[in-house]
C-alpha positions as a printed NumPy array, in Angstrom:
array([[-26.089,   9.769,  -2.136],
       [-22.463,   9.107,  -1.226],
       [-21.426,   9.731,   2.374],
       [-19.159,  12.634,   3.345],
       [-15.68 ,  11.279,   4.121],
       [-13.804,  14.585,   4.501],
       [-15.42 ,  17.493,   6.326],
       [-13.263,  20.544,   7.022],
       [-14.909,  23.38 ,   8.93 ],
       [-13.306,  26.838,   9.127],
       [ -9.758,  25.476,   9.392],
       [ -6.992,  27.914,  10.301],
       [ -3.354,  26.776,  10.145],
       [ -0.312,  28.977,  10.714],
       [  3.423,  28.385,  10.378],
       [  4.937,  31.045,  12.642],
       [  3.984,  34.371,  11.062],
       [  2.623,  32.822,   7.846],
       [ -1.038,  31.82 ,   7.781],
       [ -1.351,  28.801,   5.481],
       [ -5.113,  28.295,   5.756],
       [ -7.477,  31.166,   6.544],
       [-10.762,  29.631,   7.67 ],
       [-11.061,  27.033,   4.912],
       [-14.112,  24.767,   4.676],
       [-14.497,  21.798,   2.335],
       [-16.584,  18.629,   2.058],
       [-15.61 ,  15.609,  -0.048],
       [-17.893,  12.647,  -0.644],
       [-16.956,   8.997,  -0.937],
       [-15.348,   8.008,  -4.276],
       [-15.028,  11.603,  -5.506],
       [-11.974,  12.559,  -7.555],
       [-11.136,  16.145,  -6.593],
       [ -8.384,  18.162,  -8.245],
       [ -6.931,  20.965,  -6.098],
       [ -5.097,  23.631,  -8.051],
       [ -3.609,  27.021,  -7.419],
       [ -0.308,  28.907,  -7.368],
       [  2.58 ,  28.015,  -5.098],
       [  1.898,  29.102,  -1.52 ],
       [ -1.876,  28.777,  -1.881],
       [ -2.136,  26.248,   0.978],
       [ -2.715,  23.137,  -1.146],
       [ -0.164,  20.943,   0.622],
       [ -1.35 ,  22.161,   4.024],
       [ -4.868,  21.079,   3.096],
       [ -3.612,  17.536,   2.455],
       [ -1.593,  17.662,   5.665],
       [ -4.622,  18.28 ,   7.869],
       [ -6.612,  15.588,   6.074],
       [ -3.703,  13.244,   6.833],
       [ -3.933,  14.084,  10.536],
       [ -0.593,  15.865,  10.709],
       [ -1.392,  19.57 ,  10.737],
       [ -2.028,  21.567,  13.913],
       [ -5.221,  23.598,  13.766],
       [ -5.379,  27.006,  15.378],
       [ -9.112,  27.022,  14.783],
       [-11.775,  24.858,  13.183],
       [-12.459,  21.122,  12.924],
       [-11.486,  18.339,  10.537],
       [-13.46 ,  15.097,  10.232],
       [-12.007,  12.234,   8.189],
       [-13.853,   8.963,   7.584],
       [-16.381,   9.835,  10.266],
       [-13.862,  10.762,  13.001],
       [-12.853,  14.237,  14.126],
       [ -9.074,  14.463,  14.091],
       [ -7.523,  15.109,  17.504],
       [ -3.893,  15.056,  18.685],
       [ -4.467,  11.496,  19.918],
       [ -6.088,   9.771,  16.941],
       [ -4.145,  11.046,  13.934],
       [ -1.891,   7.989,  13.81 ],
       [ -4.748,   5.481,  13.685],
       [ -6.561,   7.443,  10.965],
       [ -3.402,   7.636,   8.833],
       [ -3.582,   3.862,   8.441],
       [ -6.612,   4.498,   6.226],
       [ -5.072,   7.41 ,   4.312],
       [ -2.556,   6.854,   1.517],
       [ -0.23 ,   9.75 ,   0.681],
       [  2.043,  10.206,  -2.349],
       [  4.372,  13.218,  -2.505],
       [  6.696,  14.579,  -5.168],
       [  9.553,  12.457,  -6.467],
       [ 12.422,  12.533,  -3.972],
       [ 16.13 ,  12.308,  -4.729],
       [ 17.249,   8.851,  -3.581],
       [ 20.889,   7.909,  -3.083],
       [ 21.655,   5.155,  -5.646],
       [ 23.79 ,   3.464,  -2.971],
       [ 20.757,   2.865,  -0.734],
       [ 20.643,  -0.931,  -0.211],
       [ 16.891,  -1.44 ,  -0.39 ],
       [ 14.947,  -3.062,  -3.202],
       [ 11.706,  -1.988,  -4.846],
       [  9.829,  -4.837,  -3.14 ],
       [ 11.163,  -3.866,   0.284],
       [ 10.178,  -0.225,  -0.248],
       [  6.607,  -1.223,  -1.057],
       [  6.463,  -3.437,   2.049],
       [  7.044,  -0.294,   4.131],
       [  3.437,   0.567,   3.32 ],
       [  2.313,  -2.518,   5.267],
       [  4.155,  -1.69 ,   8.484],
       [  1.603,   0.891,   9.578],
       [ -0.928,  -1.931,   9.696],
       [  1.436,  -4.591,  11.055],
       [  3.328,  -2.615,  13.657],
       [  7.119,  -2.39 ,  13.626],
       [  7.678,  -5.515,  15.738],
       [  5.652,  -7.902,  13.582],
       [  7.188,  -9.686,  10.631],
       [  5.347,  -9.615,   7.305],
       [  3.365, -12.736,   6.541],
       [  2.99 , -14.493,   3.215],
       [ -0.293, -12.584,   2.787],
       [  1.505,  -9.257,   3.225],
       [  4.048, -10.136,   0.545],
       [  1.215, -11.229,  -1.76 ],
       [ -0.37 ,  -7.79 ,  -1.379],
       [  2.992,  -6.169,  -2.153],
       [  3.354,  -8.233,  -5.326],
       [ -0.237,  -7.453,  -6.314],
       [  0.221,  -3.692,  -6.129],
       [  3.591,  -3.896,  -7.887],
       [  1.819,  -5.622, -10.759],
       [ -0.913,  -2.973, -10.702],
       [  1.589,  -0.141, -11.142],
       [  3.573,  -2.03 , -13.772],
       [  6.72 ,  -2.592, -11.724],
       [  6.821,  -6.375, -11.283],
       [  9.781,  -6.67 , -13.626],
       [ 11.886,  -4.415, -11.366],
       [ 10.984,  -6.048,  -8.046],
       [ 14.59 ,  -6.617,  -6.939],
       [ 16.106,  -3.455,  -8.47 ],
       [ 17.626,  -1.048,  -5.88 ],
       [ 15.2  ,   1.846,  -5.461],
       [ 17.93 ,   4.398,  -6.183],
       [ 18.588,   2.859,  -9.612],
       [ 15.143,   3.743, -10.98 ],
       [ 14.078,   6.694, -13.107],
       [ 11.894,   9.384, -11.571],
       [  8.746,   7.974, -13.157],
       [  9.576,   4.459, -11.958],
       [ 10.252,   5.718,  -8.436],
       [  6.88 ,   7.44 ,  -8.42 ],
       [  5.159,   4.219,  -9.453],
       [  6.864,   2.516,  -6.515],
       [  5.676,   5.307,  -4.205],
       [  2.108,   4.747,  -5.423],
       [  2.49 ,   0.992,  -4.855],
       [  3.751,   1.622,  -1.306],
       [  0.694,   3.786,  -0.699],
       [ -1.666,   1.104,  -2.04 ],
       [  0.024,  -1.621,   0.048],
       [ -1.579,  -0.12 ,   3.143],
       [ -5.012,  -0.592,   1.521],
       [ -6.178,   3.002,   2.076],
       [ -9.653,   4.448,   1.7  ],
       [ -8.344,   7.935,   0.861],
       [ -5.786,   8.551,  -1.872],
       [ -3.893,  11.839,  -1.453],
       [ -1.427,  12.964,  -4.128],
       [  0.704,  16.077,  -3.689],
       [  2.278,  17.217,  -6.977],
       [  3.012,  13.586,  -7.954],
       [  4.095,  14.49 , -11.502],
       [  6.426,  17.361, -10.59 ],
       [  9.96 ,  17.043, -12.039],
       [  8.934,  14.213, -14.38 ],
       [  9.235,  14.324, -18.158],
       [  6.089,  14.481, -20.274],
       [  5.92 ,  10.747, -20.977],
       [  6.309,   9.831, -17.305],
       [  3.71 ,  12.45 , -16.333],
       [  1.184,  11.009, -18.771],
       [  1.788,   7.5  , -17.46 ],
       [  1.317,   8.548, -13.83 ],
       [ -1.897,  10.462, -14.618],
       [ -3.367,   7.457, -16.403],
       [ -2.293,   5.137, -13.567],
       [ -3.923,   7.366, -10.939],
       [ -7.176,   7.345, -12.91 ],
       [ -7.051,   3.545, -13.221],
       [ -6.426,   3.106,  -9.478],
       [ -9.2  ,   5.527,  -8.522],
       [-11.717,   3.746, -10.738],
       [-10.745,   0.152,  -9.97 ],
       [-10.345,   0.55 ,  -6.205],
       [-13.274,   2.954,  -5.662],
       [-11.093,   5.345,  -3.69 ],
       [-11.714,   8.915,  -2.661],
       [ -8.93 ,  10.866,  -4.363],
       [ -7.489,  14.341,  -3.786],
       [ -4.928,  15.397,  -6.388],
       [ -2.915,  18.579,  -5.761],
       [ -1.046,  20.401,  -8.522],
       [ -0.042,  23.92 ,  -9.509],
       [  0.485,  22.801, -13.124],
       [ -2.735,  22.804, -15.148],
       [ -1.226,  20.479, -17.746],
       [ -0.967,  17.827, -15.005],
       [ -4.561,  18.008, -13.799],
       [ -6.073,  14.541, -14.395],
       [ -8.973,  14.448, -16.812],
       [-10.682,  12.067, -14.364],
       [-11.355,  14.899, -11.882],
       [-15.074,  15.259, -11.332],
       [-14.632,  18.437,  -9.306],
       [-11.896,  21.021,  -9.023],
       [-11.087,  23.241,  -6.066],
       [ -9.242,  26.48 ,  -6.794],
       [ -7.069,  27.733,  -3.919],
       [ -5.413,  31.082,  -3.413],
       [ -3.836,  32.658,  -0.32 ],
       [ -5.084,  29.945,   2.035],
       [ -8.699,  30.079,   0.924],
       [-10.925,  28.252,  -1.521],
       [-11.333,  30.709,  -4.362],
       [-13.837,  28.557,  -6.244],
       [-15.056,  24.993,  -6.692],
       [-17.163,  23.126,  -9.198],
       [-16.887,  21.121, -12.394],
       [-13.745,  21.548, -14.519],
       [-15.781,  22.818, -17.474],
       [-17.35 ,  25.57 , -15.349],
       [-14.248,  26.76 , -13.516],
       [-11.268,  26.255, -15.8  ],
       [-11.894,  29.258, -18.012],
       [ -9.27 ,  31.71 , -19.182],
       [-10.827,  34.489, -17.1  ],
       [-10.962,  32.475, -13.857],
       [ -7.446,  31.103, -14.218],
       [ -5.973,  34.485, -15.103],
       [ -7.358,  35.845, -11.816],
       [ -6.261,  32.774,  -9.858],
       [ -2.652,  32.969, -11.081],
       [ -2.533,  36.762, -11.502],
       [ -1.301,  36.392, -15.082],
       [ -2.637,  35.679, -18.565],
       [ -3.314,  31.971, -18.603],
       [ -4.503,  31.233, -22.143],
       [ -1.192,  29.642, -23.157],
       [ -1.302,  27.268, -20.18 ],
       [ -4.902,  26.343, -20.92 ],
       [ -3.958,  25.52 , -24.523],
       [ -1.165,  23.273, -23.231],
       [ -3.617,  21.49 , -20.928],
       [ -6.058,  20.9  , -23.799],
       [ -3.237,  19.444, -25.901],
       [ -2.293,  17.106, -23.035],
       [ -5.881,  15.941, -22.613],
       [ -6.133,  15.29 , -26.354],
       [ -3.037,  13.062, -26.302],
       [ -4.239,  11.158, -23.199],
       [ -7.661,  10.537, -24.72 ]])
C-alpha cells in the first residue's frame, strides 16, 4: 500500500470575514492523481495553499511528506512541492529568456547566493525538452503564447525536482488546442516521474482523464470523493454547481473522446 503523503485534519482557514475552509479533512497517497473540482469560491485554491505550506490555519493540522507544517518549516517543505498556477500576463518587454525562467525553479534548492552549476543547467535543458520547449530556449518569456508560457511554468516547477505536483487551474484562459496539450503533458509527467499530483479546476472539460480520484468541493468543504465514474454524474454535478450540468458533462465526454 502506498504511503500517505498529504494528511489534512479538520483544517479551518479564514480570510477576514470569509471562511475558505470549514473543517476540511483529506488524505492523499503517494503517486495518486487527484482532481479537485467545484465552483468558484469553493476553497480549491486554499486547499493547495495549505499543502504548499503558505496558508495560516485557524484550526486543524496539515502533514505533508511526513512533516506537520508549522510557521517555521513551510519554506523547507516547499522545496519538495512544485506549484503551477494560471497563465499570467507577462510584459513582452521583460528581458528574461525561457531558459532563465526555468532556472528560477532551481534557486530554491541552490539558495540565492549560489551560482548554478553545469548540472543545474543540464536539469533545466532536460525539463525544457520534456515539455517540448527546447526550440524556444532563448526566446523572451513575454513573446510566447499562453500555452507556451504554461509549458515553461511546468518546466520551472519540474526543475526543482518536486515530489508533489500541484496545479491550480493550469488550463484557464487557454484555447482548446493548448488546453488539450497541457492536459496530455501533465498526464505524461505524472506517469513518467511517479509524482503525487493534485489538479484543481472549476471547468469539467479540463479535468484530466488520468485522475484516479476526484474530490468535489463546495463552500469550503469536501462534498464528495471517489472515482470519476462514481461521482461525475449529472445528478451530483447539478447539485455541486447548483445548475443543470448535462451540457457541461457532454462537453467533457467530447473532450475525453478527442484526447483518447
